C-alpha positions in Angstrom: -0.6 0.0 0.6 1.5 3.3 -0.5 1.6 5.7 1.9 0.9 9.6 1.2 4.0 11.9 1.2 3.5 15.4 1.9 6.4 16.4 0.0 6.9 20.1 2.0 6.0 19.0 5.1 7.6 15.9 4.9 5.4 13.3 7.1 2.5 11.1 6.7 -0.9 14.0 6.6 -3.9 12.3 9.3 -6.4 14.5 9.2 -8.0 13.0 12.7 -10.6 16.0 12.4 -13.2 17.5 9.7 -11.1 20.9 7.9 -12.9 23.7 7.5 -14.5 23.9 4.1 -14.4 26.8 1.3 -15.7 27.4 -1.5 -15.3 28.4 -4.7 -17.3 31.7 -4.3 -15.8 32.5 -0.4 -12.5 31.7 -1.4 -13.1 34.7 -4.3 -14.8 36.6 -2.6 -11.9 37.0 0.7 -9.8 37.3 -2.3 -7.3 35.4 -1.1 -6.5 31.3 -1.8 -4.3 29.8 0.6 -1.6 27.5 0.5 -0.3 24.7 3.8 4.0 25.0 3.6 6.8 24.3 5.2 9.0 27.5 5.6 12.0 25.6 5.7 12.4 23.1 2.9 14.3 23.6 -0.1 13.0 23.0 -3.2 9.5 22.7 -1.9 9.1 26.0 0.2 11.0 28.9 1.6 9.6 31.3 3.6 13.4 33.2 3.3 11.7 33.3 -0.4 15.3 33.5 -1.9 14.0 31.2 -3.9 10.9 30.7 -2.7 10.5 27.2 -3.9 8.5 25.8 -6.9 5.6 25.6 -4.8 4.8 29.0 -3.5 5.2 29.4 -7.6 3.5 26.7 -8.3 0.8 27.9 -5.8 0.8 31.6 -7.1 0.5 31.2 -10.8 -2.4 28.7 -9.8 -3.7 31.9 -7.7 -3.1 34.1 -10.3 -5.7 32.2 -13.5 -8.1 31.6 -10.5 -8.3 35.8 -10.3 -7.0 36.6 -6.8 -3.9 36.1 -5.0 -2.1 33.4 -2.4 -2.2 33.1 1.4 1.0 31.2 2.5 0.2 29.5 5.6 3.2 27.9 6.8 3.3 24.7 9.0 6.1 22.3 10.4 4.0 19.5 11.4 0.4 18.0 10.3 -1.4 18.7 13.2 -1.0 22.9 13.0 -3.3 22.0 9.5 -6.2 22.4 11.1 -5.4 26.3 12.9 -4.0 26.9 9.2 -6.7 26.8 7.4 -5.7 26.3 4.5 -7.5 25.2 1.0 -4.5 23.7 -1.0 -1.2 21.5 -0.9 1.3 21.0 -3.2 2.5 17.4 -4.5 0.3 14.9 -3.0 0.5 11.7 -4.2 -3.4 11.1 -6.3 -4.2 8.9 -5.1 -7.1 7.3 -3.1 -6.3 4.7 -1.6 -2.9 6.4 -0.5 -5.3 9.2 0.5 -7.9 7.6 2.6 -7.8 9.1 5.8 -6.9 12.4 4.4 -10.0 13.8 3.4 -8.0 15.5 0.7 -10.1 15.5 -2.1 -7.3 15.7 -5.5 -6.5 17.5 -8.4 -6.0 15.9 -12.5 -3.0 15.2 -11.9 0.3 17.4 -13.2 3.6 15.0 -13.3 4.3 11.9 -12.4 7.7 11.3 -9.7 8.2 8.0 -6.9 11.5 7.2 -6.1 15.1 6.7 -8.1 18.9 5.9 -7.4 20.5 8.0 -7.1 24.1 6.9 -7.4 27.9 7.4 -8.2 28.9 9.0 -11.2 31.2 5.8 -11.8 28.6 3.9 -10.4 27.8 0.3 -11.9 24.3 0.3 -10.7 21.7 0.3 -13.4 18.4 0.1 -11.1 17.0 -1.6 -8.4 17.5 -4.5 -9.9 21.4 -4.6 -10.0 21.5 -4.3 -5.9 22.9 -7.0 -3.9 23.8 -8.1 -0.2 27.2 -5.9 -1.3 25.4 -2.1 -2.1 24.7 -0.3 0.3 21.9 2.0 -0.1 20.5 5.4 2.3 16.8 4.8 2.5 14.0 7.6 4.6 13.5 5.9 8.0 10.4 4.4 8.0 9.4 4.8 4.4 7.8 2.1 1.8 11.3 2.0 0.1 13.2 0.9 3.2 10.2 -2.2 3.3 10.6 -3.1 -0.1 14.9 -2.5 -0.4 15.2 -4.4 2.7 12.5 -7.4 1.8 15.5 -7.7 -0.9 18.2 -8.4 2.0 20.2 -5.3 0.6 21.8 -3.4 3.4 20.3 0.2 3.7 21.2 3.2 6.0 18.4 4.9 7.2 18.3 8.6 7.3 15.7 11.5 8.7 15.8 13.2 5.4 16.5 12.2 1.8 18.8 15.7 1.6 21.2 13.5 4.2 21.6 10.3 2.5 22.1 12.6 -0.8 25.1 14.5 1.4 26.1 10.4 2.7 26.3 9.5 -0.8 28.2 12.1 -2.6 31.0 11.7 0.6 31.1 8.0 -0.2 29.4 6.6 2.6 26.6 4.4 1.1 26.4 3.4 -2.9 22.7 4.8 -3.3 20.1 6.7 -2.3 16.7 5.6 -2.6 15.0 9.1 -3.3 12.7 11.3 -5.3 14.3 12.2 -8.7 12.7 16.1 -7.2 15.2 15.7 -4.2 18.1 14.4 -6.2 17.3 17.0 -9.3 18.0 19.9 -6.9 20.4 18.2 -5.4 22.5 18.4 -8.3 22.0 21.7 -9.1 23.0 23.2 -6.1 25.8 20.7 -5.8 27.9 20.9 -9.3 30.8 20.1 -7.8 29.6 16.1 -6.8 26.4 15.3 -9.1 24.7 12.2 -8.7 23.6 10.2 -11.6 19.8 9.7 -11.2 18.6 6.3 -12.4 15.1 5.5 -14.6 12.4 4.5 -11.7 11.2 1.0 -11.7 7.6 1.4 -12.8 6.9 -2.5 -12.1 7.2 -1.5 -8.8 3.9 -0.1 -7.7 4.9 1.2 -4.5 7.4 3.5 -5.8 5.3 5.0 -8.4 2.9 7.9 -8.3 1.5 10.5 -10.0 1.6 13.9 -8.1 -1.6 15.9 -7.8 -2.8 19.4 -5.9 -4.7 18.6 -2.7 -7.7 20.4 -1.6 -9.4 20.7 1.8 -13.2 20.0 1.3 -13.5 21.2 -1.8 -16.9 22.6 -3.3 -17.5 20.7 -7.0 -16.3 24.3 -8.5 -13.5 25.0 -6.6 -12.0 21.8 -7.8 -13.2 22.4 -11.0 -11.7 25.7 -11.5 -7.9 24.0 -9.9 -8.5 21.4 -12.6 -9.0 24.0 -15.0 -6.3 26.6 -14.0 -3.5 23.4 -13.9 -4.7 22.3 -17.0 -3.7 26.0 -18.6 -0.2 26.1 -16.7 0.9 22.8 -18.2 -0.3 23.6 -22.1 1.3 27.1 -22.2 4.7 25.8 -20.0 4.5 26.9 -16.5 4.8 24.4 -14.6 7.9 23.0 -16.7 9.2 25.9 -16.4 9.3 26.5 -13.0 10.0 23.4 -11.7 13.4 23.3 -14.2 14.0 26.6 -12.3 14.9 24.4 -9.6 16.9 21.9 -11.7 13.9 18.8 -11.9 12.6 17.8 -15.2 8.9 17.0 -14.8 7.6 14.0 -16.6 4.1 13.5 -17.3 1.0 12.3 -15.2 0.1 8.0 -16.5 
């Protein structure tokens, strides 16, 4: 079973109580749509604003398409979401099973992601299947990737954050890092002196691949339709691709 990854917050999201619903009419009347994001989680978002992060830039583009402004609701943990009363979250796994307990409604997906292997440039590794008992892989603690790789009896080293495993990889402490292409691509942008090679994702591992969408906190149908329409326009004119490319990330189309 997939777990839901709230990339900006870096935690499993579970809303224990009902979130306050805001209709499209109410949001337009207020003139702002609220985006929940982590204040210190580049490339996703940064309160410092230099750079702001692709979630902030995409949130601003979505707001412009809706004819309103973006309100940023900075949160660190899942428990702050209800008090923040934000309307949307970005980079959410577009899977109904994964979203079963979150009470989020999901937009049409706008890119495809998952878990890939990052390896040193000179590594002989070519895929997950080439891992063996001699290769140590960095994984996020408690992740699906950790469970799958561990089942194959491949040695693992656990880390709290993807950036930590990428640092360990660059320092030759591990042989590979199981991370999102997003994290590895941004690492290469910000560490040009020690780039890693990102292997293609293995689509045969369903739990390590997913589409990404906007998560909406109990929207009405009009808001969901408006978000879907805005995403389609921003994908069609290349805006979404350009935003992510500024952070070194080349998006793959959703499936």
